[in-house]
VEXTOR-777841 format. One line per 8 residues: number of its first residue (from 1); their letters; for each residue x, y, z of N, C-alpha, C. Coordinates in nm, 2 decimals. Example, Ala and Ser with C-alpha at 12.3 -4.5 7.8 and 13.67 -1.06 7.14 Angstrom:
VEXTOR-777841
1> as> 1.32 -0.57 0.78 1.23 -0.45 0.78 1.32 -0.33 0.78 | 1.28 -0.22 0.71 1.37 -0.11 0.71 1.29 0.00 0.79;
This chain:
VEXTOR-777841
1> maisilic> 9.61 10.42 7.16 9.71 10.34 7.24 9.71 10.29 7.40 | 9.80 10.27 7.39 9.80 10.17 7.54 9.77 10.25 7.67 | 9.67 10.16 7.76 9.63 10.26 7.86 9.80 10.24 7.94 | 9.84 10.41 8.02 9.90 10.34 8.16 9.90 10.35 8.28 | 9.95 10.30 8.37 9.87 10.26 8.50 10.02 10.29 8.62 | 9.96 10.31 8.72 10.02 10.37 8.77 10.00 10.29 8.90 | 10.07 10.22 8.96 10.12 10.15 9.08 10.12 10.20 9.17 | 10.06 10.20 9.31 10.16 10.29 9.43 10.10 10.23 9.54;
9> ddsalark> 10.17 10.16 9.57 10.19 10.04 9.72 10.34 10.06 9.76 | 10.35 10.05 9.89 10.47 10.00 9.96 10.57 9.87 9.98 | 10.46 9.79 9.94 10.50 9.65 9.96 10.48 9.59 9.76 | 10.67 9.52 9.78 10.70 9.49 9.68 10.61 9.41 9.61 | 10.62 9.28 9.69 10.50 9.20 9.66 10.33 9.21 9.60 | 10.31 9.35 9.66 10.16 9.37 9.62 10.18 9.48 9.48 | 10.27 9.52 9.44 10.26 9.56 9.31 10.30 9.44 9.24 | 10.38 9.39 9.23 10.36 9.28 9.14 10.30 9.18 9.10;
17> qlarvips> 10.17 9.17 9.28 10.06 9.08 9.23 10.02 9.16 9.14 | 9.91 9.31 9.15 9.88 9.36 9.08 9.90 9.38 8.96 | 10.07 9.40 8.94 10.10 9.42 8.80 10.05 9.28 8.70 | 10.09 9.17 8.77 10.03 9.00 8.73 9.89 9.05 8.70 | 9.78 9.10 8.76 9.65 9.03 8.75 9.60 9.10 8.59 | 9.67 9.24 8.55 9.65 9.29 8.47 9.69 9.22 8.32 | 9.56 9.23 8.24 9.57 9.09 8.12 9.69 9.15 8.02 | 9.77 9.04 8.02 9.93 9.15 7.86 9.85 9.16 7.75;
25> swgakief> 9.73 9.12 7.73 9.67 9.16 7.62 9.65 9.34 7.58 | 9.62 9.39 7.69 9.61 9.50 7.71 9.72 9.57 7.65 | 9.87 9.56 7.65 9.97 9.56 7.66 10.04 9.73 7.72 | 9.97 9.71 7.84 9.97 9.86 7.92 10.09 9.91 7.99 | 10.15 10.03 8.00 10.26 10.07 8.03 10.22 10.07 8.16 | 10.29 10.01 8.23 10.28 9.99 8.39 10.44 10.00 8.45 | 10.39 10.15 8.57 10.50 10.22 8.64 10.45 10.19 8.78 | 10.58 10.20 8.87 10.54 10.17 8.97 10.60 10.27 9.07;
33> ahhgwdai> 10.54 10.31 9.19 10.53 10.43 9.35 10.54 10.34 9.44 | 10.65 10.38 9.52 10.67 10.31 9.65 10.63 10.38 9.76 | 10.51 10.54 9.74 10.46 10.58 9.85 10.38 10.73 9.81 | 10.29 10.74 9.88 10.21 10.84 9.76 10.27 10.97 9.74 | 10.39 11.02 9.81 10.42 11.13 9.75 10.55 11.12 9.64 | 10.61 10.97 9.65 10.67 10.89 9.50 10.56 10.89 9.37 | 10.46 10.87 9.38 10.31 10.89 9.35 10.27 11.02 9.26 | 10.30 11.12 9.32 10.23 11.28 9.32 10.37 11.31 9.19;
41> akleadty> 10.52 11.29 9.26 10.59 11.33 9.17 10.59 11.27 9.00 | 10.54 11.13 9.01 10.57 11.09 8.91 10.45 11.14 8.80 | 10.31 11.14 8.85 10.16 11.20 8.79 10.18 11.35 8.77 | 10.26 11.43 8.83 10.31 11.53 8.80 10.41 11.54 8.70 | 10.48 11.41 8.66 10.57 11.43 8.53 10.56 11.35 8.48 | 10.44 11.31 8.42 10.41 11.23 8.32 10.22 11.21 8.33 | 10.16 11.16 8.22 10.07 11.11 8.22 10.01 10.98 8.23 | 9.91 10.94 8.29 9.84 10.83 8.32 9.70 10.81 8.36;
49> dlllldlt> 9.64 10.69 8.26 9.51 10.70 8.27 9.46 10.67 8.42 | 9.54 10.57 8.52 9.49 10.50 8.62 9.59 10.51 8.72 | 9.55 10.50 8.81 9.62 10.51 8.98 9.59 10.35 9.02 | 9.62 10.28 9.05 9.58 10.22 9.15 9.65 10.19 9.28 | 9.55 10.28 9.38 9.62 10.31 9.45 9.61 10.23 9.64 | 9.71 10.15 9.70 9.70 10.18 9.87 9.67 10.25 9.92 | 9.60 10.22 10.07 9.59 10.34 10.16 9.65 10.35 10.28 | 9.73 10.24 10.34 9.81 10.19 10.49 9.99 10.23 10.40;
57> mpeldgyg> 10.00 10.33 10.38 10.20 10.36 10.35 10.23 10.46 10.46 | 10.40 10.42 10.44 10.48 10.56 10.49 10.48 10.66 10.43 | 10.56 10.76 10.44 10.57 10.91 10.39 10.42 10.91 10.37 | 10.35 10.90 10.28 10.21 11.01 10.30 10.14 10.83 10.24 | 10.03 10.84 10.31 9.96 10.68 10.32 9.82 10.79 10.17 | 9.80 10.67 10.16 9.59 10.63 10.03 9.57 10.82 10.11 | 9.49 10.86 10.17 9.42 10.97 10.17 9.46 11.04 10.16 | 9.63 11.06 10.24 9.67 11.24 10.15 9.67 11.20 10.01;
65> tleqinir> 9.75 11.12 9.96 9.76 11.12 9.82 9.62 11.17 9.73 | 9.51 11.09 9.77 9.38 11.17 9.73 9.41 11.29 9.74 | 9.39 11.39 9.87 9.41 11.48 9.92 9.50 11.57 9.82 | 9.60 11.50 9.74 9.68 11.61 9.72 9.69 11.58 9.57 | 9.62 11.50 9.48 9.57 11.49 9.34 9.48 11.56 9.34 | 9.34 11.61 9.45 9.25 11.70 9.46 9.28 11.84 9.45 | 9.36 11.92 9.57 9.46 11.98 9.56 9.56 12.05 9.41 | 9.61 11.96 9.41 9.68 11.98 9.24 9.62 11.95 9.12;
73> kintqvvv> 9.49 11.92 9.11 9.40 11.90 9.01 9.47 11.82 8.89 | 9.53 11.70 8.95 9.60 11.61 8.85 9.47 11.52 8.81 | 9.53 11.51 8.70 9.38 11.47 8.59 9.44 11.28 8.59 | 9.33 11.23 8.65 9.38 11.06 8.63 9.21 11.01 8.71 | 9.23 10.86 8.72 9.13 10.81 8.73 9.24 10.70 8.84 | 9.14 10.73 8.96 9.17 10.65 9.10 9.08 10.52 9.17 | 9.18 10.40 9.14 9.09 10.27 9.23 9.18 10.27 9.33 | 9.15 10.25 9.47 9.20 10.22 9.56 9.19 10.06 9.59;
81> vsgdiqpk> 9.26 10.01 9.59 9.32 9.84 9.62 9.41 9.83 9.74 | 9.30 9.83 9.88 9.35 9.83 10.00 9.29 9.70 10.08 | 9.39 9.67 10.23 9.34 9.54 10.28 9.26 9.65 10.38 | 9.27 9.74 10.38 9.14 9.84 10.48 9.01 9.85 10.45 | 8.95 9.77 10.48 8.83 9.74 10.42 8.67 9.77 10.50 | 8.72 9.87 10.63 8.62 9.95 10.67 8.50 10.04 10.58 | 8.41 10.00 10.59 8.30 10.12 10.55 8.31 10.24 10.55 | 8.42 10.31 10.66 8.45 10.45 10.70 8.53 10.47 10.58;
89> aqlrvsel> 8.60 10.38 10.57 8.72 10.38 10.48 8.70 10.37 10.36 | 8.59 10.33 10.30 8.54 10.34 10.19 8.45 10.47 10.11 | 8.38 10.49 10.24 8.35 10.65 10.21 8.40 10.75 10.23 | 8.54 10.72 10.28 8.66 10.82 10.31 8.68 10.82 10.16 | 8.73 10.74 10.11 8.81 10.74 9.99 8.75 10.78 9.84 | 8.60 10.75 9.84 8.47 10.79 9.75 8.45 10.95 9.78 | 8.44 10.98 9.88 8.47 11.15 9.94 8.50 11.23 9.89 | 8.70 11.14 9.84 8.81 11.21 9.81 8.81 11.20 9.69;
97> sakafikk> 8.73 11.18 9.61 8.67 11.15 9.43 8.73 11.01 9.41 | 8.79 10.88 9.46 8.80 10.73 9.39 8.72 10.74 9.34 | 8.76 10.69 9.23 8.61 10.61 9.16 8.55 10.46 9.23 | 8.63 10.36 9.30 8.59 10.30 9.27 8.68 10.22 9.37 | 8.66 10.12 9.49 8.78 10.06 9.56 8.71 9.90 9.56 | 8.88 9.79 9.58 8.87 9.69 9.55 8.92 9.60 9.71 | 8.92 9.55 9.75 8.99 9.50 9.85 9.07 9.41 9.80 | 9.21 9.38 9.85 9.31 9.28 9.82 9.30 9.13 9.91;
105> pvdkatli> 9.34 9.04 9.82 9.41 9.04 9.73 9.32 9.07 9.65 | 9.38 9.11 9.49 9.31 9.13 9.41 9.28 9.00 9.29 | 9.17 8.99 9.22 9.17 8.89 9.15 9.14 8.94 9.00 | 9.19 8.91 8.87 9.15 8.97 8.71 9.03 8.95 8.70 | 8.91 8.88 8.77 8.81 8.90 8.72 8.75 9.04 8.82 | 8.77 9.06 8.91 8.74 9.16 8.98 8.79 9.33 8.93 | 8.96 9.30 8.90 8.99 9.38 8.85 8.91 9.44 8.72 | 8.91 9.35 8.59 8.84 9.42 8.50 8.71 9.49 8.51;
113> stltsigi> 8.65 9.40 8.64 8.45 9.43 8.62 8.46 9.59 8.69 | 8.56 9.59 8.77 8.56 9.72 8.84 8.61 9.82 8.72 | 8.72 9.84 8.64 8.75 9.92 8.52 8.63 9.95 8.43 | 8.57 9.79 8.44 8.46 9.84 8.28 8.41 9.92 8.35 | 8.30 9.85 8.51 8.19 9.96 8.52 8.28 10.13 8.56 | 8.39 10.18 8.54 8.41 10.31 8.58 8.47 10.43 8.39 | 8.46 10.31 8.34 8.44 10.31 8.18 8.59 10.30 8.14 | 8.66 10.23 8.17 8.79 10.17 8.14 8.79 10.10 8.04;
121> hperqlty> 8.80 10.08 7.93 8.79 9.98 7.80 8.90 9.94 7.76 | 9.03 9.92 7.78 9.17 9.88 7.68 9.12 9.79 7.56 | 9.15 9.87 7.51 9.18 9.77 7.34 9.27 9.74 7.26 | 9.41 9.79 7.27 9.50 9.77 7.20 9.56 9.64 7.27 | 9.60 9.59 7.13 9.67 9.41 7.17 9.76 9.43 7.13 | 9.90 9.45 7.27 10.02 9.46 7.26 10.08 9.32 7.34 | 10.22 9.35 7.30 10.26 9.27 7.41 10.30 9.33 7.53 | 10.31 9.21 7.64 10.33 9.29 7.82 10.41 9.23 7.81;
129> spqpvmpi> 10.50 9.29 7.89 10.67 9.22 7.92 10.62 9.28 8.07 | 10.63 9.15 8.14 10.64 9.16 8.34 10.78 9.24 8.36 | 10.70 9.30 8.47 10.78 9.38 8.58 10.90 9.25 8.64 | 10.99 9.29 8.64 11.17 9.17 8.71 11.05 9.15 8.82 | 11.10 9.00 8.93 11.12 8.96 9.00 11.19 8.97 9.09 | 11.08 9.02 9.21 11.21 9.07 9.35 11.32 9.01 9.36 | 11.40 9.11 9.43 11.53 9.00 9.49 11.51 8.89 9.58 | 11.61 8.77 9.51 11.53 8.68 9.64 11.53 8.68 9.78;
137> qlrrrdvy> 11.63 8.77 9.82 11.60 8.77 9.98 11.51 8.88 10.06 | 11.45 8.98 9.94 11.32 9.00 10.00 11.23 8.91 9.97 | 11.22 8.84 9.92 11.06 8.70 9.93 10.99 8.66 10.07 | 11.04 8.61 10.13 10.97 8.57 10.25 10.95 8.69 10.34 | 11.00 8.79 10.38 10.99 8.90 10.44 10.84 8.98 10.40 | 10.88 9.02 10.28 10.79 9.11 10.17 10.64 9.00 10.16 | 10.63 8.87 10.17 10.52 8.78 10.15 10.44 8.80 10.31 | 10.52 8.78 10.43 10.47 8.80 10.50 10.38 8.94 10.54;
145> levanvai> 10.49 9.05 10.56 10.46 9.17 10.53 10.25 9.18 10.45 | 10.28 9.13 10.35 10.16 9.25 10.26 10.05 9.08 10.35 | 10.09 8.93 10.39 10.00 8.88 10.47 9.90 8.93 10.52 | 10.04 9.00 10.61 10.00 9.04 10.78 9.88 9.21 10.69 | 9.95 9.25 10.61 9.89 9.39 10.57 9.73 9.37 10.51 | 9.70 9.24 10.46 9.55 9.25 10.45 9.48 9.12 10.57 | 9.53 9.04 10.63 9.47 9.03 10.84 9.45 9.15 10.89 | 9.57 9.28 10.88 9.53 9.37 10.97 9.39 9.43 10.95;
153> graadsla> 9.35 9.47 10.79 9.30 9.47 10.74 9.10 9.43 10.80 | 9.11 9.34 10.79 9.04 9.23 10.83 9.01 9.21 10.99 | 9.11 9.25 11.08 9.05 9.24 11.21 9.04 9.38 11.27 | 9.09 9.55 11.18 9.07 9.66 11.19 8.88 9.67 11.09 | 8.84 9.62 11.07 8.74 9.60 10.96 8.63 9.50 11.12 | 8.66 9.41 11.14 8.58 9.44 11.26 8.53 9.45 11.38 | 8.68 9.52 11.39 8.67 9.59 11.53 8.58 9.75 11.47 | 8.60 9.81 11.36 8.51 9.87 11.34 8.38 9.89 11.36;
161> rhfdvfvh> 8.34 9.74 11.28 8.18 9.72 11.22 8.11 9.70 11.39 | 8.24 9.62 11.52 8.19 9.62 11.61 8.13 9.73 11.76 | 8.23 9.82 11.70 8.21 9.95 11.78 8.13 10.07 11.69 | 8.07 10.12 11.62 8.10 10.15 11.51 8.23 10.28 11.49 | 8.33 10.23 11.45 8.40 10.33 11.46 8.51 10.28 11.34 | 8.62 10.45 11.32 8.73 10.44 11.27 8.83 10.41 11.31 | 8.87 10.28 11.27 9.01 10.20 11.33 9.12 10.21 11.22 | 9.21 10.34 11.26 9.36 10.36 11.19 9.46 10.22 11.13;
169> mplpnvnl> 9.43 10.23 11.05 9.53 10.11 10.97 9.65 10.15 10.99 | 9.76 10.07 11.08 9.90 10.05 11.15 9.97 9.97 10.96 | 10.07 10.02 10.99 10.16 9.95 10.93 10.22 9.85 10.99 | 10.22 9.72 10.93 10.25 9.59 10.95 10.39 9.61 11.01 | 10.39 9.52 11.12 10.55 9.51 11.13 10.57 9.33 11.17 | 10.68 9.26 11.12 10.70 9.11 11.10 10.85 9.09 11.15 | 10.87 9.00 11.25 11.01 8.95 11.28 11.02 8.89 11.38 | 11.12 8.77 11.32 11.17 8.68 11.42 11.22 8.68 11.52;
177> femselqm> 11.18 8.62 11.61 11.25 8.66 11.74 11.26 8.56 11.82 | 11.37 8.58 11.90 11.38 8.43 12.03 11.31 8.59 12.15 | 11.29 8.44 12.24 11.22 8.53 12.35 11.28 8.62 12.42 | 11.40 8.68 12.45 11.49 8.77 12.48 11.41 8.87 12.41 | 11.43 8.85 12.33 11.36 8.99 12.17 11.23 8.96 12.23 | 11.18 8.90 12.21 11.04 8.92 12.23 10.97 9.00 12.35 | 11.03 8.98 12.44 11.05 9.04 12.60 11.05 9.22 12.59 | 11.19 9.25 12.52 11.20 9.37 12.48 11.07 9.40 12.39;
185> tlrhlasn> 11.04 9.38 12.30 10.93 9.42 12.20 10.83 9.44 12.29 | 10.80 9.34 12.40 10.64 9.40 12.48 10.67 9.54 12.55 | 10.80 9.58 12.56 10.84 9.65 12.68 10.82 9.81 12.57 | 10.88 9.83 12.44 10.89 9.90 12.33 10.71 9.92 12.30 | 10.61 9.80 12.29 10.53 9.82 12.25 10.41 9.93 12.34 | 10.40 9.88 12.49 10.33 9.91 12.55 10.36 10.02 12.65 | 10.26 10.10 12.70 10.32 10.26 12.74 10.37 10.21 12.91 | 10.38 10.30 12.94 10.44 10.30 13.07 10.31 10.26 13.22;
193> edmsgvcq> 10.22 10.29 13.13 10.09 10.30 13.27 10.05 10.15 13.26 | 9.99 10.10 13.39 9.94 10.02 13.37 9.84 9.91 13.28 | 9.83 9.82 13.27 9.75 9.73 13.13 9.68 9.61 13.17 | 9.61 9.59 13.09 9.54 9.44 13.14 9.57 9.38 12.95 | 9.59 9.23 13.00 9.65 9.15 12.87 9.55 9.03 12.87 | 9.52 8.99 12.79 9.49 8.86 12.73 9.58 8.78 12.65 | 9.54 8.67 12.67 9.62 8.59 12.56 9.50 8.48 12.47 | 9.53 8.42 12.39 9.50 8.31 12.30 9.60 8.24 12.24;
201> gfsgegia> 9.55 8.16 12.22 9.64 8.00 12.12 9.54 8.00 12.05 | 9.60 7.99 11.94 9.58 7.89 11.82 9.67 7.79 11.75 | 9.61 7.72 11.65 9.67 7.63 11.58 9.52 7.56 11.46 | 9.62 7.56 11.35 9.52 7.49 11.21 9.60 7.44 11.12 | 9.60 7.29 11.11 9.69 7.21 11.00 9.88 7.19 11.02 | 9.90 7.23 11.17 10.02 7.16 11.18 10.06 7.34 11.15 | 9.97 7.45 11.18 10.05 7.55 11.25 10.00 7.62 11.34 | 10.07 7.64 11.47 10.05 7.70 11.54 10.09 7.81 11.64;
209> gealvlls> 10.05 7.92 11.74 10.09 7.99 11.83 10.01 8.03 11.90 | 10.05 8.17 11.98 9.99 8.21 12.08 9.96 8.37 11.99 | 9.86 8.43 12.10 9.81 8.61 12.08 9.82 8.64 12.17 | 9.86 8.72 12.20 9.89 8.84 12.27 9.80 8.97 12.28 | 9.68 9.06 12.33 9.61 9.14 12.34 9.64 9.27 12.45 | 9.69 9.34 12.43 9.67 9.39 12.56 9.62 9.59 12.50 | 9.57 9.60 12.66 9.50 9.77 12.61 9.55 9.83 12.76 | 9.55 9.96 12.75 9.63 10.01 12.84 9.50 10.03 12.92;
217> dssvndll> 9.49 10.10 13.09 9.37 10.11 13.16 9.31 10.20 13.13 | 9.38 10.32 13.02 9.30 10.47 12.98 9.22 10.41 12.85 | 9.29 10.31 12.81 9.15 10.27 12.67 9.08 10.20 12.72 | 9.07 10.09 12.80 8.99 10.04 12.84 8.87 10.11 12.91 | 8.90 10.24 12.97 8.81 10.31 13.02 8.76 10.34 12.93 | 8.81 10.42 12.82 8.77 10.50 12.72 8.68 10.41 12.62 | 8.72 10.32 12.61 8.60 10.18 12.55 8.48 10.19 12.59 | 8.53 10.19 12.75 8.37 10.14 12.80 8.27 10.29 12.79;
225> klmdypes> 8.31 10.39 12.82 8.28 10.50 12.80 8.17 10.46 12.63 | 8.28 10.47 12.53 8.22 10.52 12.41 8.14 10.32 12.36 | 8.14 10.27 12.49 8.02 10.17 12.45 7.89 10.20 12.50 | 7.90 10.31 12.63 7.79 10.37 12.65 7.79 10.27 12.78 | 7.87 10.23 12.84 7.85 10.17 12.97 7.82 10.22 13.10 | 7.76 10.18 13.20 7.79 10.30 13.31 7.91 10.28 13.39 | 7.93 10.39 13.46 8.04 10.38 13.54 8.04 10.25 13.64 | 8.15 10.19 13.68 8.13 10.07 13.76 8.26 10.04 13.80;
233> ddtslele> 8.23 10.01 13.96 8.39 9.92 14.01 8.37 9.77 13.95 | 8.30 9.74 13.87 8.31 9.62 13.82 8.43 9.55 13.78 | 8.49 9.47 13.79 8.57 9.44 13.73 8.54 9.33 13.63 | 8.45 9.25 13.64 8.40 9.19 13.55 8.34 9.23 13.43 | 8.31 9.34 13.40 8.23 9.43 13.29 8.35 9.49 13.21 | 8.45 9.53 13.28 8.60 9.53 13.20 8.63 9.41 13.15 | 8.65 9.27 13.20 8.73 9.14 13.13 8.62 9.07 13.02 | 8.48 9.12 13.05 8.39 9.08 12.91 8.44 9.21 12.79;
241> llmdvsni> 8.45 9.31 12.84 8.51 9.39 12.75 8.60 9.38 12.67 | 8.73 9.31 12.74 8.90 9.26 12.69 8.88 9.15 12.64 | 8.76 9.03 12.69 8.78 8.95 12.62 8.67 8.96 12.48 | 8.61 9.00 12.44 8.53 9.06 12.32 8.63 9.08 12.21 | 8.75 9.23 12.24 8.83 9.29 12.15 8.88 9.16 12.15 | 8.95 9.09 12.23 9.02 8.97 12.22 9.02 8.91 12.12 | 8.86 8.87 12.11 8.79 8.72 12.01 8.78 8.82 11.87 | 8.75 8.93 11.85 8.73 9.01 11.75 8.89 9.05 11.69;
249> lvgaflkg> 8.97 9.09 11.73 9.12 9.09 11.66 9.16 8.98 11.62 | 9.17 8.89 11.72 9.23 8.77 11.70 9.18 8.67 11.57 | 9.07 8.64 11.66 8.96 8.58 11.53 8.98 8.65 11.38 | 8.94 8.76 11.38 8.96 8.82 11.24 9.10 8.81 11.11 | 9.21 8.84 11.23 9.33 8.84 11.18 9.38 8.65 11.15 | 9.34 8.61 11.23 9.38 8.43 11.16 9.27 8.44 11.05 | 9.15 8.51 11.05 9.09 8.45 10.92 9.13 8.48 10.85 | 9.16 8.63 10.84 9.27 8.66 10.72 9.40 8.65 10.61;
257> igeqaevr> 9.47 8.57 10.75 9.63 8.48 10.69 9.52 8.33 10.63 | 9.43 8.28 10.73 9.38 8.17 10.65 9.32 8.16 10.54 | 9.22 8.26 10.49 9.20 8.27 10.42 9.34 8.28 10.28 | 9.41 8.34 10.34 9.56 8.39 10.21 9.64 8.24 10.21 | 9.64 8.18 10.32 9.68 8.04 10.32 9.63 7.92 10.27 | 9.47 7.92 10.29 9.39 7.82 10.29 9.42 7.72 10.40 | 9.45 7.81 10.50 9.43 7.73 10.64 9.29 7.76 10.72 | 9.20 7.63 10.76 9.13 7.67 10.93 9.19 7.72 11.05;
265> ffqsapvl> 9.24 7.80 11.11 9.30 7.81 11.24 9.11 7.80 11.34 | 9.16 7.73 11.44 9.05 7.74 11.50 9.16 7.78 11.69 | 9.08 7.87 11.74 9.15 7.97 11.92 9.08 7.89 12.01 | 9.17 7.87 12.07 9.16 7.85 12.24 9.07 7.97 12.25 | 8.95 7.96 12.37 8.93 8.06 12.48 9.04 8.15 12.55 | 9.01 8.25 12.52 9.09 8.34 12.59 9.14 8.30 12.72 | 9.28 8.38 12.70 9.30 8.35 12.88 9.38 8.50 12.95 | 9.28 8.55 13.08 9.34 8.67 13.13 9.47 8.69 13.17;
273> lgqhisvd> 9.58 8.72 13.15 9.73 8.77 13.19 9.69 8.82 13.31 | 9.59 8.96 13.35 9.59 9.04 13.46 9.53 9.16 13.41 | 9.46 9.18 13.53 9.43 9.34 13.47 9.48 9.43 13.62 | 9.47 9.56 13.50 9.56 9.68 13.54 9.72 9.62 13.62 | 9.78 9.57 13.53 9.95 9.50 13.59 10.04 9.60 13.49 | 10.14 9.60 13.55 10.25 9.65 13.49 10.28 9.55 13.39 | 10.38 9.65 13.23 10.40 9.56 13.14 10.54 9.48 13.18 | 10.55 9.52 13.32 10.65 9.38 13.31 10.61 9.23 13.38;
281> svvestkg> 10.48 9.27 13.42 10.45 9.18 13.46 10.36 9.07 13.36 | 10.32 9.17 13.27 10.30 9.06 13.14 10.41 9.01 13.06 | 10.51 9.09 13.06 10.65 8.99 12.99 10.71 8.92 13.06 | 10.70 8.90 13.23 10.67 8.77 13.28 10.58 8.63 13.27 | 10.48 8.71 13.20 10.37 8.55 13.20 10.41 8.52 13.04 | 10.50 8.59 12.97 10.52 8.50 12.84 10.64 8.44 12.83 | 10.71 8.41 12.95 10.85 8.36 13.00 10.85 8.20 12.95 | 10.92 8.15 12.87 10.89 7.97 12.83 10.81 7.92 12.81;
289> sfnrimaf> 10.71 8.03 12.69 10.64 7.97 12.62 10.66 7.94 12.51 | 10.81 8.00 12.45 10.83 7.96 12.32 11.04 8.00 12.32 | 11.05 7.91 12.23 11.19 7.96 12.18 11.23 8.08 12.08 | 11.17 8.05 12.00 11.19 8.13 11.84 11.07 8.14 11.85 | 10.97 8.27 11.78 10.91 8.30 11.69 10.88 8.38 11.59 | 10.78 8.39 11.50 10.78 8.50 11.38 10.70 8.56 11.47 | 10.70 8.70 11.48 10.58 8.77 11.54 10.53 8.89 11.45 | 10.42 8.90 11.39 10.32 9.00 11.38 10.28 9.10 11.49;
297> evsynidg> 10.39 9.22 11.48 10.32 9.34 11.57 10.20 9.47 11.49 | 10.09 9.43 11.58 10.01 9.53 11.53 9.92 9.62 11.67 | 9.92 9.77 11.62 9.87 9.86 11.77 9.76 9.93 11.67 | 9.63 9.95 11.71 9.53 9.99 11.64 9.52 10.10 11.73 | 9.46 10.18 11.64 9.50 10.35 11.74 9.28 10.35 11.67 | 9.19 10.41 11.77 9.07 10.44 11.72 9.05 10.58 11.68 | 8.99 10.67 11.60 9.00 10.75 11.53 8.90 10.84 11.65 | 8.96 11.00 11.66 8.90 11.05 11.77 8.89 10.99 11.92;
305> tnikcdml> 8.97 10.95 11.95 9.00 10.87 12.09 9.17 10.87 12.14 | 9.14 10.87 12.26 9.28 10.79 12.30 9.30 10.65 12.32 | 9.20 10.59 12.24 9.24 10.37 12.21 9.32 10.34 12.17 | 9.40 10.23 12.19 9.54 10.20 12.12 9.54 10.06 12.19 | 9.51 9.97 12.09 9.53 9.83 12.18 9.62 9.77 12.06 | 9.72 9.74 12.12 9.80 9.65 12.09 9.80 9.49 12.07 | 9.83 9.40 11.97 9.82 9.30 11.91 9.95 9.20 11.89 | 9.98 9.07 11.92 10.15 9.01 11.91 10.10 8.94 11.88;
313> lmivdesl> 10.07 8.90 11.73 10.05 8.73 11.70 10.17 8.65 11.70 | 10.21 8.55 11.73 10.35 8.46 11.76 10.28 8.31 11.71 | 10.37 8.34 11.59 10.41 8.18 11.52 10.51 8.15 11.56 | 10.49 8.00 11.61 10.63 7.92 11.66 10.72 7.86 11.53 | 10.85 7.86 11.57 10.90 7.85 11.47 10.90 7.73 11.39 | 10.88 7.63 11.44 10.85 7.47 11.36 10.74 7.50 11.29 | 10.67 7.62 11.28 10.50 7.59 11.23 10.53 7.64 11.07 | 10.69 7.76 11.10 10.68 7.80 10.96 10.71 7.79 10.82;
321> pildnkla> 10.80 7.68 10.85 10.83 7.63 10.68 10.66 7.53 10.64 | 10.57 7.50 10.73 10.40 7.45 10.68 10.36 7.59 10.62 | 10.36 7.67 10.75 10.29 7.86 10.65 10.42 7.85 10.49 | 10.54 7.83 10.54 10.59 7.93 10.45 10.56 7.81 10.26 | 10.51 7.70 10.29 10.45 7.65 10.19 10.31 7.67 10.15 | 10.20 7.76 10.26 10.09 7.70 10.19 10.10 7.85 10.14 | 10.19 7.95 10.15 10.19 8.11 10.08 10.28 8.11 9.95 | 10.39 7.96 9.97 10.48 7.96 9.84 10.39 8.03 9.70;
329> ylldde> 10.23 8.01 9.67 10.17 8.07 9.52 10.21 8.21 9.54 | 10.29 8.28 9.61 10.26 8.40 9.58 10.37 8.45 9.56 | 10.40 8.35 9.51 10.57 8.36 9.47 10.56 8.34 9.34 | 10.49 8.24 9.28 10.51 8.23 9.14 10.49 8.32 9.04 | 10.62 8.30 8.93 10.59 8.35 8.84 10.53 8.34 8.66 | 10.41 8.30 8.74 10.32 8.27 8.60 10.24 8.33 8.60;
């Protein structure tokens, strides 16, 4: 019989991409689930040889899905396919009985070698019918969301390795903003307590923008304790930490986007917007920068702490046609 595969991912583009790298010669029966509970319902209603599972999803994430598969004793092999490539994430899914881990984006050779390594050898030669193309109105946003998801994973991995922690992967949020809307977003993103903010410019092949990294005062204090820094009133120590966090997050996020768009980004040195200031002061500092931007909103939380780091990466509207063109291959149907 032909192999039956369930692809579970909240991104329509990710589902489509994964279906496309499954060789048509397998004649695979492929179905989709939009989140963990959707996958559990399908797994209990039917039998699947393989579940290809994302980690960062609404409703029920990949970890919760693996836990439910174990609790309900569902018989299927699970391969995690995720942008969250932290070592502790890979260890955790292995402990939850996932057979293998593949980082996004996936290529055909990696998928085949991974499945071969866990004993899956599809043999039957049948005609494969591709899944329907996504509705055209979803295309641009879905591309940016999935590109952001992969980039978020690269940044979380860099932060996790640097501080030896587990970073909770947020769901990406991507929006086209007027500056007035951006300022409302900053107020919503940040807490009411005072914070420190860093700004970093970037550019590459006609694509330009700025990134804001915000840390609440309590998060800065907790990070200093996490790093075993001595207690001190020395603001230069906090500033060094802020610059490190900004360079790690922004650099890794841009690298993640750049790998997918085949663009090499260059970062300017981080610029301090202020230490121990209100969110209104941060908002004031952003006025006049751009008229309209595409914003990637990310909030990272470190496991076992109250540390929360907000990043807003903004690409100027004039750069978007160039980036659209760079990412157009993701929409190809071949």
